[in-house]
C-alpha positions in Angstrom: -5.2 -11.8 4.8 -7.2 -15.0 4.7 -5.6 -17.9 6.6 -6.1 -21.3 5.0 -6.1 -24.1 7.5 -6.4 -27.3 5.5 -6.6 -30.3 7.8 -5.9 -33.6 6.1 -7.1 -36.6 8.0 -5.8 -39.8 6.4 -7.8 -42.4 8.3 -6.8 -46.1 8.1 -10.0 -48.1 8.4 -9.7 -51.1 6.0 -12.4 -53.6 7.1 -12.2 -52.2 10.6 -14.5 -49.3 11.5 -13.5 -46.7 14.1 -15.6 -46.9 17.2 -17.5 -43.9 18.5 -14.7 -43.5 21.1 -12.1 -43.4 18.3 -14.1 -40.6 16.6 -14.2 -38.7 19.8 -10.4 -38.9 20.0 -10.1 -37.5 16.5 -12.7 -34.8 17.1 -10.9 -33.8 20.4 -7.9 -32.9 18.3 -10.0 -31.2 15.6 -11.8 -29.1 18.1 -8.5 -27.6 19.2 -7.8 -26.6 15.6 -11.2 -25.5 14.3 -11.7 -21.8 13.6 -14.8 -19.9 12.7 -15.9 -19.8 9.1 -14.1 -23.1 8.3 -15.4 -25.7 5.9 -14.3 -29.4 5.4 -13.3 -31.3 2.3 -13.7 -35.1 2.8 -11.6 -37.4 0.6 -11.8 -41.3 0.6 -10.4 -44.2 -1.3 -13.8 -45.9 -1.7 -13.1 -48.5 1.0 -14.7 -46.7 3.9 -18.1 -47.9 4.9 -21.1 -45.5 4.4 -21.9 -45.7 8.1 -18.4 -44.6 9.0 -18.4 -41.8 6.4 -21.9 -40.5 7.5 -20.9 -40.5 11.2 -17.7 -38.6 10.4 -19.7 -36.1 8.3 -22.2 -35.6 11.1 -19.7 -35.2 13.9 -16.7 -33.4 12.4 -16.5 -29.7 13.4 -17.3 -27.8 10.2 -19.1 -24.5 10.8 -19.4 -23.8 7.0 -20.2 -27.3 5.8 -18.5 -30.4 4.3 -17.8 -31.5 0.7 -16.7 -35.0 -0.2 -14.4 -36.6 -2.9 -13.9 -40.3 -3.5 -10.8 -41.8 -5.2 -11.0 -45.6 -5.6 -7.5 -47.2 -5.8 -8.4 -50.7 -6.8 -8.8 -51.7 -10.5 -6.8 -48.7 -11.9 -3.3 -48.5 -13.3 -0.7 -46.2 -11.8 -0.9 -43.5 -14.5 -4.7 -43.3 -14.4 -4.6 -43.2 -10.6 -2.1 -40.4 -10.6 -4.0 -38.4 -13.2 -7.3 -38.8 -11.3 -5.6 -37.9 -8.0 -4.2 -34.7 -9.6 -7.6 -33.8 -10.7 -9.0 -34.2 -7.2 -6.1 -32.2 -5.7 -6.8 -29.4 -8.3 -10.4 -29.3 -7.3 -9.5 -29.2 -3.6 -7.0 -26.4 -4.2 -9.8 -24.4 -5.9 -12.0 -24.9 -2.9 -9.1 -23.8 -0.6 -8.6 -20.7 -2.7 -12.3 -19.8 -2.6 -12.8 -20.4 1.1 -11.7 -18.5 4.1 -10.7 -21.6 6.0 -10.7 -25.2 4.8 -10.3 -28.5 6.5 -9.6 -31.4 4.2 -10.4 -34.9 5.5 -8.9 -37.9 3.7 -10.1 -41.4 4.8 -7.8 -44.3 3.8 -5.7 -47.1 5.2 -3.8 -47.9 2.0 -0.1 -46.9 2.1 -0.1 -46.5 -1.7 -3.0 -44.1 -1.4 -1.2 -42.1 1.2 2.0 -42.0 -0.9 0.0 -40.9 -4.0 -1.7 -38.2 -1.9 1.6 -36.9 -0.7 3.1 -36.7 -4.2 0.0 -35.3 -5.8 -0.5 -32.6 -3.1 3.1 -31.6 -3.6 2.7 -31.3 -7.3 -0.6 -29.6 -7.0 0.7 -27.1 -4.4 -2.2 -27.9 -2.1 -0.3 -27.2 1.1 1.5 -24.2 2.3 3.0 -23.7 5.8 -0.2 -22.1 7.1 -1.9 -25.4 6.1 -2.4 -27.7 9.0 -2.2 -31.3 7.9 -3.6 -33.9 10.3 -3.0 -37.5 9.5 -5.1 -40.1 11.3 -4.1 -43.7 10.6 -4.0 -47.3 11.9 -0.9 -48.2 9.9 1.8 -50.1 11.8 4.2 -47.6 13.5 7.3 -48.8 11.6 5.5 -48.4 8.3 4.2 -45.0 9.4 7.6 -43.8 10.4 8.9 -44.6 6.9 6.0 -42.8 5.3 6.6 -39.7 7.3 10.3 -39.7 6.6 10.2 -40.4 2.8 7.6 -37.8 1.8 8.1 -34.0 1.9 4.4 -33.5 2.5 4.5 -35.3 5.8 8.0 -34.5 6.9 8.5 -30.8 6.0 4.9 -29.4 6.0 2.9 -28.4 9.0 1.8 -32.0 9.8 0.8 -34.1 12.8 -0.3 -37.7 12.9 -3.0 -39.3 15.0 -2.2 -43.0 15.4 -5.6 -44.6 16.3 -5.1 -48.0 18.0 -6.8 -50.2 20.6 -5.3 -51.3 23.9 -6.5 -53.9 26.4 -7.8 -51.0 28.4 -9.8 -49.6 25.5 -9.4 -47.1 22.6 -6.2 -45.1 22.5 -4.9 -42.4 20.2 -1.4 -41.0 20.0 -0.5 -37.7 18.4 2.9 -37.8 16.6 4.9 -35.1 14.9 7.9 -35.5 12.7 10.8 -33.2 13.4 13.2 -33.0 10.5 15.7 -30.9 12.5 16.6 -31.7 16.1 19.9 -32.3 18.0 19.7 -36.0 17.1 18.5 -35.4 13.5 15.1 -36.3 12.0 12.8 -38.1 14.4 9.2 -39.0 15.1 8.0 -37.7 18.6 4.9 -38.5 20.6 3.5 -35.2 21.8 0.0 -36.1 23.1 -2.4 -38.9 23.7 -6.1 -39.4 24.1 -8.3 -41.9 26.0 -12.0 -41.8 26.7 -11.3 -41.5 30.4 -8.4 -39.0 30.5 -9.2 -37.1 27.3 -6.5 -35.2 25.4 -3.2 -35.0 27.3 0.0 -33.2 26.2 3.1 -35.2 26.9 5.7 -32.6 25.9 6.0 -28.8 25.9 5.7 -28.8 22.1 2.5 -27.6 20.6 0.7 -29.9 18.1 1.9 -27.8 15.2 5.5 -27.1 16.2 7.6 -24.5 14.2 10.0 -27.0 12.6 12.3 -24.3 11.3 12.8 -22.1 14.3 16.1 -23.9 15.0 17.9 -26.1 12.3 20.7 -27.2 14.7 23.5 -26.4 12.2 22.0 -28.4 9.3 23.2 -27.4 5.8 20.7 -25.3 3.8 21.1 -25.5 0.0 21.0 -22.1 -1.6 21.0 -21.4 -5.4 22.6 -18.0 -6.3 24.9 -16.4 -8.8 26.9 -13.2 -9.1 24.5 -10.3 -9.2 26.0 -7.1 -7.9 25.3 -5.5 -5.5 23.1 -8.2 -4.1 25.4 -11.3 -4.4 29.0 -11.5 -5.6 32.4 -13.1 -4.8 35.4 -11.4 -3.3 39.0 -12.0 -4.2 39.7 -13.3 -0.7 39.4 -16.9 0.1 37.9 -18.5 3.2 39.7 -20.9 5.5 38.4 -23.9 3.7 39.6 -22.5 0.3 36.3 -21.3 -1.0 35.7 -17.8 -2.2 34.2 -15.3 0.3 30.8 -14.0 -0.6 29.2 -10.6 0.1 26.4 -8.4 -1.1 23.1 -7.2 0.2 21.3 -10.5 -0.2 24.2 -12.6 1.1 24.5 -10.5 4.3 20.8 -10.7 4.8 20.9 -14.5 4.4 23.9 -14.7 6.7 21.9 -12.9 9.4 19.0 -15.3 8.9 21.4 -18.3 9.1 22.8 -17.1 12.4 19.3 -16.6 13.8 17.9 -20.0 12.6 21.2 -21.8 13.2 21.9 -23.3 9.7 24.9 -23.5 7.4 24.7 -22.0 3.9 25.6 -24.4 1.1 25.8 -22.6 -2.2 24.8 -24.8 -5.3 26.4 -23.5 -8.5 23.9 -22.6 -11.3 24.1 -21.3 -14.8 21.2 -18.9 -14.7 18.3 -17.8 -12.6 15.8 -20.1 -14.4 17.9 -23.1 -13.1 17.8 -21.6 -9.6 14.0 -21.5 -9.6 13.9 -25.1 -11.1 16.0 -26.4 -8.2 13.7 -24.7 -5.6 10.6 -26.1 -7.2 12.2 -29.6 -7.3 13.2 -29.2 -3.6 16.9 -29.5 -4.3 17.4 -26.0 -3.0 15.6 -24.3 -0.2 16.4 -20.7 -0.8 17.1 -18.4 -3.8 18.1 -14.9 -2.7 16.7 -12.8 -5.6 13.8 -10.4 -6.0 10.8 -12.5 -7.1 8.3 -10.2 -8.8 4.7 -11.6 -8.9 4.3 -12.7 -12.5 1.5 -14.9 -14.0 4.1 -17.4 -15.3 5.6 -17.8 -11.9 2.2 -18.3 -10.2 1.8 -21.4 -12.3 4.9 -22.9 -10.6 4.9 -21.7 -7.0 2.8 -19.6 -4.5 3.6 -16.3 -2.9 3.1 -15.9 0.8 3.7 -12.1 1.3 5.0 -10.3 -1.8 7.2 -7.4 -0.8 9.8 -5.1 -2.4 12.1 -2.5 -1.1 12.0 -0.5 -4.4 10.2 2.8 -3.8 7.8 4.4 -6.3 8.4 8.0 -7.2 6.9 10.7 -9.6 9.1 11.6 -12.5 8.7 15.1 -14.1 10.8 17.4 -16.2 12.9 19.9 -14.3 10.9 23.3 -14.4 12.8 26.0 -16.3 13.6 29.4 -15.1 12.7 32.5 -17.2 14.5 35.8 -16.7 12.5 38.2 -14.5 13.2 41.7 -13.2 12.2 40.3 -9.8 15.5 38.4 -9.7 17.2 41.6 -8.5 14.8 41.7 -5.6 15.2 38.1 -4.4 18.7 38.2 -2.9 17.4 40.1 0.2 14.5 39.4 2.4 11.5 41.8 2.6 12.3 43.0 6.1 15.9 43.8 4.9 14.6 45.9 2.0 12.2 47.7 4.2 14.9 48.5 6.7 17.2 49.9 4.0 14.4 52.2 2.7 13.6 53.4 6.2 17.3 54.0 7.1 17.9 55.8 3.8 14.9 58.1 4.3 16.1 58.9 7.9 19.6 59.6 6.6 18.3 62.0 4.0 16.3 63.9 6.6 19.2 64.0 9.2 21.7 65.1 6.5 19.4 67.8 5.3 18.7 69.1 8.8 22.4 69.0 9.7 23.2 70.9 6.5 20.6 73.6 7.3 21.9 74.1 10.8 25.5 74.4 9.6 24.3 76.7 6.8 22.5 78.9 9.3 25.7 79.3 11.3 27.6 80.0 8.1 30.1 77.2 8.5 29.8 75.7 5.0 28.0 76.1 1.7 24.3 75.4 1.4 23.2 72.1 -0.2 19.8 71.8 -1.9 17.4 69.0 -0.9 17.9 67.3 -4.2 21.6 67.4 -3.8 21.3 65.7 -0.3 19.2 62.9 -1.9 21.7 62.4 -4.6 24.6 62.3 -2.1 22.9 59.7 0.1 21.4 57.4 -2.6 24.5 57.7 -4.8 26.8 56.5 -2.0 24.4 53.6 -1.3 25.0 52.5 -4.9 28.8 52.8 -4.5 29.0 56.2 -6.3 31.2 59.1 -5.5 30.0 62.1 -3.5 28.0 64.3 -5.8 29.4 67.8 -5.2 31.5 68.4 -2.1 32.4 66.9 1.2 30.7 68.3 4.3 32.9 70.6 6.3 31.2 70.3 9.7 32.2 67.6 12.1 28.6 66.2 12.7 28.0 65.9 9.0 31.3 64.2 8.4 30.6 61.6 11.2 27.2 60.9 9.6 28.8 60.5 6.2 31.4 58.0 7.6 28.6 55.9 9.3 26.6 56.0 6.1 29.5 54.9 4.0 30.0 51.9 6.3 26.3 51.0 6.1 26.3 51.3 2.4 29.5 49.1 2.1 27.9 46.4 4.3 24.6 46.4 2.5 26.2 46.5 -0.9 28.6 43.6 -0.1 25.7 41.4 1.2 23.5 42.2 -1.7 26.2 41.4 -4.3 27.1 38.1 -2.5 23.5 36.9 -2.3 22.9 37.9 -5.9 25.9 35.9 -7.1 24.7 32.9 -5.1 21.1 33.2 -6.4 22.4 33.3 -10.0 24.8 30.4 -9.4 22.3 28.2 -7.6 18.9 29.2 -8.9 15.8 28.5 -6.7 13.5 26.2 -8.5 9.8 25.9 -7.8 8.8 23.2 -5.2 8.5 19.7 -6.6 5.2 17.9 -6.3 5.4 15.0 -3.9 1.9 13.6 -3.9 -0.7 12.7 -6.5 -2.9 15.7 -5.6 0.1 18.1 -6.0 0.8 16.5 -9.4 -2.8 17.2 -10.5 -2.6 20.8 -9.3 0.9 21.4 -10.9 0.8 19.7 -14.2 -1.2 21.3 -17.0 -2.9 18.5 -18.9 
């Protein structure tokens, strides 16, 4: 997945040109952020001198080149300025979408220009959280703090500020970051500094681009949701504060996230899901717990980071029918069982015939023909009566008793398995993969 690092440098120059040392401070920060295969988009308000622009174009780390846009602020009305700014942001967004990694550099010292950029970039969806926004300015710190606090682009996105200033000892640059969530609320924090002698020094344990949302310190988080079982719905019970208790798959998931990130869920009532999306786009709400399929109409309003779904895809086919077959009488018993029955039956016929011959030779009972012995053995196996007469000798009677027990066990097992097979028929195996579908289905 391509990572788009768009670094916006809003550089306040006015009539004052950054010295080479000042550029070294900016580039010292940029070198910590530059990745291979990155390009740079340079945006100015028309007030930057050509020498300053050329020096920055020459020295800025941009492995894959630099492109430049100019947006003059003077002599234009507000509507025309906003329209032109939106056009530039649209072009920059196209460049970001076509590039593996982009760094956007905006040179200006005009607070109105910075405010217009913040609003236009928000409307044009130029920034995502993976975007690294670097603001370099000479604005007074008090004015800079208000700018960071009042604009979502600067306060909530992945943004740092380089405040380029001079001191009696020489050039100095401070790296600031705005933290919207902290134990003391939103605040601007100095995280690093740069001087020509000492170079870039970290003043805190925070990285330049700190994960602002790893801990929200109990702050309320607006959520737009409505009854949508089984994902989100109200219970009949009431909470301690008198509100209805919520449950559902999405609510329980959001509750787990809230405990992990340390924020409080504040549910905003809505009439429909369209209103929920409107409030998220307008930043009134932060979260809408509902499945967001990737649709072209939605892509015109917001971006998707990682589309995912927990709905599984399956193959749907008609249940195969079962036709009557004579083999159904064979299926209740396994092959080895049928073979054992045949072998035991054959042995019983031979033993019964030999026993009958020996008894007949001694004159102890009447002679039975071989066919009669077969009928006696096979008939009793199929639960039939003895064909002619009971044997009179003790060995023959013992054999008949064991054979009757064997026939009873085999017959009972067969009838039980046959009933089960007819009650719960065994269907052919279902195809589970595309290759099995191709082999099974007759087109």
